[in-house]
N, C-alpha and C positions, 0 to 999 in steps of 0.2 A: 595648368603647364602640362603641357606636351610630357612624355614618355622621354629619358634622356637617349640619346643617338646609341650611347653604346651599351645602354639595356637593352636596346632593341637589337643591337647584334647579337647578344647573348641570346636571346628569345631565338633568333633564326637560327644561330649554333645549334640550341638544342633541338628544334624542329628538322633540323637538315640530320641529326646525327642518327634520328631513329628509333631511339632509345626507348624502352618502356617505361610508362611511369612508374613511381616506384612501389605503387599499391598490386601493381601486377607481379610482382618480383617478390620474394622470399627475403627475411631481413639479411640474411647474410648476402646476398646478390645485391638487396638495394645498399649496402654497406659498399660494397667492391666498386659501384657505379658511383656513389656518393664521391666517393676516396679519388677514383679516375676524374670524375669531373674537376674536383680540385685542384688536381695537376695541373689540369689543362688550364683554370680560369683565375688561380690565386696568385699573385705577384710571387716574383723571386725572393727566396728566403734572406731577408735581411741579418747585417753581421751584428751579432750580440759578442758579450765579453764571455758569457759562460753559460754552457745548457747543462744541468746533472739530472739525471733518474732518479727518482725517490720513491719513495712508498710510503702510505700512512697505514697503520694496521686496522682492521674494519672490526668493530665488536662483533662476537662470534666467531671469528678466525677468517684468513685469508687478510689481503692486503689489498689498497685502492692506488693505483700506479699514479705517481704525478711527474711533471716535469718542471724546472726551475729553469727561468729563464732572465739573467742578470744583464742589463741594456748594456750598450756599447757606450764608453765613456763612465762607466763605473769604474773607481779606484779599489783594487786589492778586496780585503777584508768590510769594505765600509757598508754600513747598515742602510737599509734602502727603504722607503714605503714599501708595502706590499700588495698584490692584487692576485685572490684568487680566482682564476678562469674557469668558466664551466663552458663547453663548446656546445654548441646546436646542433640539430639533425633530427628533430621530432622526439627524442628519447629513445629513436630506434637507431639512428645510425649517426656516424662523426667520432672522431675519437682524436687522440693527441697528434698525429699526423695531419688529418685534415685541419687542423687549425693551426699548425707550426707557424706559418707565415703571419697571420694575423698576430699571433701571440708574441712573436719577435716584433711586429710593429707597435703594437701597443707598450711593450716594454722599453722601447725606445723612444716612442713620441711621448712616454708618461715619466721616464727616469725611474719608473719603478721595479721591482723584481715580479715577475709574473710566476705564478706556479699555475700549471695548467692540469685540470683534473680528468681522469679517466673515469670518469663514474659507471656503475654499471649500468646496461642497456636494456630495455624492452626487445622482445616480447620474453626472453629469457629472464628477465629479473623484471616484474611488474613496479609500478606505483606501491609502494612508496622508497621503492631501494635506489633509485637516483638520489631522492631527498637527502636520504639517510648519509649516502655517501659522501655530499659535497657540505652536509654539514659538518660530518667527520672529520673531511680533509679541510675544512675550515678551521676547526679546533685544534686537528692538529698544527698546521702552519702557524697559529697565533702561540701555542705551546712552543713550540721549539723555533719559533722565530730566530732565538739570538743565535743559534748554530748555522742558521741557513743565511745570515747577512741581512735578516726583515727585523724594520721596527714592530713588533704585535700591538703596539699604540695607533698605529698609521697603517691599518689592515684594511683595505677594500674586498667587495665581492664582485664579480662582473660575469656577464656571459652573451652571447649573442643567440635568438631566438629561443630554442628551448632551453639554450644555457640563460638566457635572461630571465625566464620564469623561473627556475632553480634559485640562481642570486636574488629575486624578490623574496622567493620562499624562504630561503637563508637567512635572510636579512629578519625575516618575520619571527624565524626561529629564536636566532641569537636574541633579539629582543626580549623574545619573553621569557628565555633562559636567563636572562641576565648577562651572558658570554657568549662567544669572545665579543670583545668591543670591537665593532665594525663602525668606520669611520665616515665610506663612501659606499654607494651601488652602482655598477655601471649596466644599465638594462639597454640593451640592443636590439632593436626591433622584437620584445619580449611577449609572447603570449600569455596572456594573465586571467583569461575568461572564457572557459569551455562551453558556455552557453551558446556562443554562434550566433547571437542576436544581433550584434553590431552591422550595420549598413555597409561596411567595407568587404563583409563576409560574403556577401552577394554580388556588391558590385565588381569586384575583384575573384570572383570563383573560380574562373578559368581565365586561360592565355599568359598568365604572369609567373610563372614558373612554380609557385607555390598555389596548388589547387584545392579547390575543397573536398576532393574526393582524397587527395593525398592527407592533408589534415584530418579527415575522418580515420583512415587507415592509422594515422601514426595515435590518435586516441585510443583504436583500438587494440592496438598492440601494449599501450603504454597502462592503461587502464585495466583493474579485474574487474569493474561492472561500473555504471552510470552513477553509483553514489558516490564514486572515488573524485570523478570531476567536479562533482559539488560541494567539495569541501575547498577551504581557502587554502590548505597546503598543496593543492593542484592549481586554482583559480584564485590567487590572491586579491584580484579586483573585488572578490567577494569576503573578505576580511572586514569585520566588524570596524576595526582601530587601527587607524593607520600611523598614530602619533608616536613618537619617538623613534620612528626610524633613523638612520642616518640620510644624509643629503643623498640626493640621487641626481645621473645623467639619464635622461631617457632619450633613444632616437626612435624615430619612426619614418617610415618610407611611405610616398604619397600612392604608389600602384600597388600595395601590400594587402590582403585580405586582413591582416593583425593590425592594420595601420590604427583604427579607431578606439581598440580595447587599449592600443597602448597609448593613446592621446588621453583615454579617460582614467588610466591609472596615475599619469603625470597629475591629471585636474585632481584626482583625488588625494594624492599625497599631499599635493599644495592646499586644498581643504582643511587636512589634518596637520598643520603646520611644519611639514617637510619641505626643507628648502630643494626647489627642483630646477636643473636647467634641462628645458625640453628643445631636443632639434629635432627640426622636422624636416626633410628632404624630398620636396613633392616631386622630382622628377624619375624617382627610384624605384626599384623593385624588392621584394623581401631577397634577404641573402646576399646583397649587393657587395658588403664588404669582405665576404671571401673571391672577389672576382676582380681583383683588381690588374690583372695582366690585360684585361679589357676596358673595364668600367674603370676611367680614369679616378672618377670622383669618391672611389673608395680608399683612396691613399688619402686624400684631404680631409674624408671624414674620419676617419682614424687617426690623423693626427688632430684633430678638434677634440673627439674620444679621449685621447691620451693626454693632450693639454687642460681639460675640466680636469681629468681623474689626479693629475699633479696639481692643479689649484686645489682641489678640496681634500687631497691630504697634507697638502702645506698649512691649509686652514686649522686641521685637526688637532 
């Protein structure tokens, strides 16, 4: 299938902008560029009933900033299922603001309360800092759900790109610890294998926004050394046992270098007895869900992801 014309337009806009690639910038410069791009490409923020700024205490001191969204149409203090959401951005860029529109959309599409997590970024905080923050934030939401109007027994984790990786890893950690009791995982074009050996890595290495050079730069910022990338808490596709994980929605894109590893992860989940809904969008690029102002398919795909999350948590 050919590339979606809307995605072609985004790629042309990026080429015409003349902006350097992320790997040519410092991390703070890359963060500013990414946020500016989100402001240009992301859909207009949708109305929700409530937004609250929160924080979860981090072991050893400090706090993890969180943002709670209650969906439009929810009534007063009603108790809702919850999604703990981890933003994408290669573990180096992205924040609560870059994914504000996406979280609003998911809240309304799913009927869930969404808690977005502003985990620590690399290279200032190397692996496994982001993993630790995501697990702590998820545990905190589960423990304090009643005060937030969230049903702690209908709790999911999810994220896009790097956030999808963190959601997959958090699901594994929660299973192994026996808590918190997660009921669903929403994995949106997740990187799950840093070996770089999948065919899509070379087939889409250039020209489709996320490039091989950028992926290498992200991993160099994130990891302390190559041994980190070889662990399942960085590359969950390497986990020996995926049994007992919560049901999953896995979205992959056809023109994405991460395509094949996402497909492989959905397959391995099924092999280990996990219920999986795999949604493949053959004409899209990596990151398209953040580009709803131009890529119209982003809106309908977020609706589908939200509907899958709603159904998954209703069945829990």
